[in-house]
C-alpha positions as CSV (number, residue, x, y, z in Angstrom):
1,M,95.9,15.7,-126.4
2,D,99.6,15.2,-125.8
3,I,101.1,18.7,-125.9
4,D,104.6,19.2,-127.3
5,S,105.3,22.4,-125.3
6,S,108.7,23.0,-127.0
7,E,107.2,23.0,-130.5
8,I,104.3,25.3,-129.4
9,I,106.7,27.8,-127.9
10,K,108.9,27.7,-131.0
11,Q,105.9,28.4,-133.3
12,C,104.8,31.4,-131.2
13,Q,105.7,34.8,-132.6
14,L,106.5,36.1,-129.1
15,F,109.4,33.6,-128.9
16,N,110.6,34.0,-132.4
17,G,114.3,33.0,-132.5
18,V,114.1,31.1,-129.2
19,T,117.2,29.0,-128.6
20,T,117.6,25.6,-127.0
21,T,118.9,27.4,-123.9
22,D,115.8,29.6,-123.8
23,L,113.6,26.5,-124.0
24,S,115.5,24.8,-121.1
25,L,114.7,27.9,-119.0
26,L,111.0,28.3,-120.1
27,L,109.8,24.7,-119.9
28,P,110.3,24.2,-116.2
29,I,108.1,27.2,-115.3
30,L,105.1,26.7,-117.6
31,R,101.9,25.1,-116.6
32,I,99.2,23.4,-118.7
33,R,95.7,24.8,-118.1
34,K,92.5,23.5,-119.6
35,F,89.3,25.5,-120.1
36,N,85.9,24.5,-121.3
37,K,83.9,26.4,-124.0
38,G,82.5,29.6,-122.5
39,E,84.8,29.6,-119.5
40,I,86.3,33.0,-118.5
41,L,90.1,32.9,-118.2
42,F,90.3,36.4,-116.6
43,E,88.3,39.6,-116.3
44,E,89.3,43.2,-117.2
45,G,91.0,44.8,-114.2
46,A,92.0,41.6,-112.5
47,E,95.5,41.3,-111.3
48,A,97.7,39.7,-114.0
49,D,99.3,36.6,-112.6
50,G,100.8,35.5,-116.0
51,F,100.2,35.1,-119.7
52,Y,99.2,32.3,-122.1
53,I,100.0,30.5,-125.4
54,V,97.1,28.6,-127.0
55,A,98.0,25.0,-127.6
56,S,94.6,23.9,-128.8
57,G,91.2,25.5,-129.2
58,K,90.8,29.3,-129.4
59,V,90.3,32.2,-127.1
60,K,88.6,35.6,-127.6
61,V,89.9,38.7,-126.0
62,Y,87.3,41.4,-125.6
63,K,86.1,44.5,-123.8
64,L,82.7,45.5,-122.6
65,S,81.2,49.0,-122.8
66,P,79.4,50.5,-119.8
67,E,76.1,49.3,-121.5
68,G,77.5,45.7,-121.7
69,K,78.2,45.8,-125.5
70,E,81.0,43.4,-126.4
71,R,83.9,44.5,-128.6
72,I,86.2,41.7,-129.7
73,L,89.8,42.8,-129.8
74,H,91.1,39.6,-131.3
75,V,90.6,35.8,-131.5
76,V,93.7,33.9,-130.5
77,Q,94.4,30.8,-132.5
78,P,96.8,27.9,-131.6
79,G,100.4,28.9,-131.5
80,N,99.7,32.5,-130.5
81,S,100.1,34.2,-127.2
82,F,98.0,36.7,-125.3
83,A,98.1,38.9,-122.1
84,E,101.9,39.1,-122.1
85,A,101.9,42.9,-121.9
86,A,99.7,42.7,-118.8
87,I,102.6,41.3,-116.7
88,F,104.4,44.6,-117.2
89,D,103.0,48.1,-116.7
90,N,100.4,48.2,-113.9
91,G,100.1,44.4,-113.8
92,R,96.3,44.2,-114.5
93,Y,94.5,42.5,-117.4
94,P,93.2,45.2,-119.8
95,A,90.4,43.1,-121.2
96,F,88.4,39.9,-120.7
97,A,89.4,36.5,-122.1
98,E,87.0,33.6,-122.8
99,A,87.5,30.2,-124.3
100,L,85.5,29.9,-127.6
101,A,86.1,26.1,-127.6
102,T,87.5,23.5,-125.3
103,S,91.1,24.8,-125.0
104,E,94.5,23.7,-123.7
105,L,96.9,26.6,-122.9
106,L,100.5,27.0,-121.8
107,F,100.5,29.4,-118.8
108,F,103.6,31.3,-117.8
109,P,103.4,32.6,-114.2
110,K,104.3,36.3,-113.9
111,R,106.8,36.0,-111.1
112,D,108.8,33.1,-112.5
113,F,108.8,34.6,-116.0
114,L,110.0,38.1,-114.9
115,E,112.7,36.4,-112.8
116,L,114.0,34.7,-116.0
117,L,114.0,38.0,-117.9
118,H,116.0,39.6,-115.0
119,H,118.8,37.1,-115.2
120,H,118.8,36.3,-119.0
121,S,119.2,39.4,-121.1
122,Q,119.0,37.7,-124.5
123,L,115.6,36.1,-123.6
124,A,114.4,39.6,-122.6
125,I,115.5,41.0,-125.9
126,N,113.6,38.3,-127.8
127,I,110.5,39.2,-125.8
128,I,110.8,42.9,-126.6
129,A,111.1,42.0,-130.3
130,G,107.9,39.9,-130.0
131,L,106.0,42.7,-128.2
132,S,107.1,45.1,-130.9
133,R,105.5,42.9,-133.6
134,F,102.2,43.0,-131.7
135,L,102.4,46.8,-131.4
136,R,102.7,47.0,-135.2
137,Q,99.7,44.7,-135.6
138,F,97.6,46.9,-133.4
139,T,98.8,50.0,-135.3
140,V,97.4,48.3,-138.5
141,L,94.2,47.5,-136.7
142,I,93.7,51.2,-135.6
143,E,94.5,52.3,-139.2
144,D,91.9,49.9,-140.6
145,Q,89.2,51.1,-138.1
146,T,90.0,54.7,-138.8
147,F,90.6,54.9,-142.5
148,R,89.0,51.9,-144.2
149,D,85.3,51.1,-144.6
150,V,83.7,47.7,-143.8
151,P,84.2,46.1,-147.2
152,A,87.9,46.9,-147.2
153,R,88.3,45.6,-143.6
154,L,86.5,42.4,-144.5
155,A,88.6,41.9,-147.7
156,R,91.8,42.4,-145.6
157,Y,90.6,39.9,-143.1
158,L,89.7,37.3,-145.7
159,L,93.0,37.7,-147.5
160,S,94.9,37.3,-144.1
161,L,93.4,33.8,-143.8
162,T,94.9,32.4,-147.0
163,D,98.1,32.5,-149.1
164,E,96.3,31.1,-152.1
165,K,95.2,33.2,-155.1
166,V,91.9,31.3,-155.2
167,G,90.8,29.0,-152.4
168,S,88.3,28.2,-149.6
169,I,88.4,29.8,-146.2
170,L,86.6,28.4,-143.1
171,L,85.9,31.3,-140.8
172,P,87.5,30.6,-137.4
173,V,84.8,32.6,-135.6
174,S,81.0,33.1,-135.9
175,K,79.8,35.9,-138.1
176,S,78.6,37.9,-135.1
177,Q,82.1,37.6,-133.6
178,L,83.6,38.6,-136.9
179,A,81.4,41.6,-137.1
180,S,82.6,42.7,-133.6
181,N,86.2,42.1,-134.6
182,L,85.8,44.3,-137.7
183,G,84.1,47.0,-135.6
184,T,80.7,46.8,-137.3
185,T,77.3,45.2,-136.8
186,S,76.1,41.8,-137.9
187,E,73.6,43.4,-140.2
188,T,76.3,45.5,-142.0
189,L,78.6,42.4,-142.2
190,S,75.8,40.4,-143.8
191,R,75.1,43.1,-146.4
192,T,78.8,43.4,-147.2
193,L,79.1,39.6,-147.7
194,R,76.1,39.7,-150.0
195,K,77.6,42.6,-152.0
196,L,81.0,40.9,-152.4
197,S,79.1,37.7,-153.5
198,D,76.9,39.7,-156.0
199,D,80.1,41.3,-157.4
200,E,81.6,37.7,-157.7
201,L,84.6,38.4,-155.5
202,I,83.6,35.6,-153.1
203,R,81.0,32.8,-152.6
204,V,79.6,32.3,-149.2
205,K,78.3,28.9,-147.9
206,G,77.8,29.3,-144.1
207,K,81.2,29.7,-142.5
208,K,82.9,28.6,-145.7
209,I,84.0,31.3,-148.0
210,E,85.5,30.8,-151.5
211,I,87.7,33.5,-152.9
212,L,86.7,33.9,-156.6
213,D,88.8,36.9,-157.6
214,N,91.9,37.5,-155.5
215,D,93.1,40.5,-157.6
216,R,89.9,42.5,-157.2
217,L,89.7,41.5,-153.5
218,S,93.2,42.8,-153.0
219,V,92.4,46.1,-154.6
220,L,89.4,46.4,-152.3
221,A,91.5,45.6,-149.3
222,E,93.9,48.4,-150.0
223,S,91.2,51.0,-150.6
224,Y,90.5,53.9,-148.2
225,K,87.3,55.6,-147.1
226,E,86.2,58.4,-149.4
227,T,86.4,61.8,-147.8
């Protein structure tokens, strides 16, 4: 595909408010990298040499337990960035990243990018604002895992995929990957999908899900675990 790097950067939350001047600084340092489905971009603990924006395809970021059990942290869709925090702090990737489909990515080398931030304070401020948004997103994730049960987590996830009151959703990941992302098992996710279907909140056809009752799904999404 022909990648319009300027448009991809402008769509990325990390670069929200990016100026024409910022783009003129960013474009010369980025590299286009291509990965095949199943290819590992980096491993947990590896030295971070830069960060990415997904131009096409999708990438999962995940951790492995000592027993080898996978826990997906998030699935990165086109227009979104990942691994940017790793170029700060101790400079190592805190998780694994793997292409879930053939993917083209914008890669920003650590040394060149940090050099830009050192000399251009407004760009640095924009990056700090972008990282702050990601911190808020992870705070919500932790709250969901701690205080909401699986049906509420699933409802929140489904509602995040659409702005429509009633409509169809095509899951961007497999159901096993979604279960991992929601912090549950495939069996529990399947039971929850059946329960929401039986209650006529949704209709499930493979990876396609129709929202039948947005209002009730929204109420469920905001519910908390019973104590």
